[in-house]
C-alpha positions, 0 to 999 in steps of 0.5 A: 500500500502506498504511504499517504502524506500526513496532511492527506491522511488527516484529511481522510480521517477528519472527513470520515469523522464529519461523515459519521457526525452527519449520519448521527445527526440524521439518525436523531432527526429521524428518531426524535419524532417517533418517540412519544412522551411515555417511551421517551422517558425510558428510551431516550437516555438509554439510546443517548448513553449507548450512542455516546459510548459507541461514538466515543470509540468510533471517533477516537479510532477515526481521529487517533487510530493511525497516530496511535500506531505511529506512536506505538512504533516510536515515530513520535514526530509523525504521530503528532504531525498527524494529530496536528493536521487532523485538528487543523482539518477539523477546525477547517470543517468547523469554520466551513459549517459555521460560515455556511450556517451564517450564509443561509 
C-alpha cells in the first residue's frame, strides 16, 4: 500500500469523522419524532448513553487510530504531525459549517 502524506491522511480521517457526525445527526432527526412522551422517558437516555459510548470509540479510532500506531512504533514526530493536521482539518470543517450556517 502506498504511504499517504500526513496532511492527506488527516484529511481522510477528519472527513470520515464529519461523515459519521452527519449520519448521527440524521439518525436523531429521524428518531426524535417517533418517540412519544411515555417511551421517551425510558428510551431516550438509554439510546443517548449507548450512542455516546459507541461514538466515543468510533471517533477516537477515526481521529487517533493511525497516530496511535505511529506512536506505538516510536515515530513520535509523525504521530503528532498527524494529530496536528487532523485538528487543523477539523477546525477547517468547523469554520466551513459555521460560515455556511451564517450564509443561509
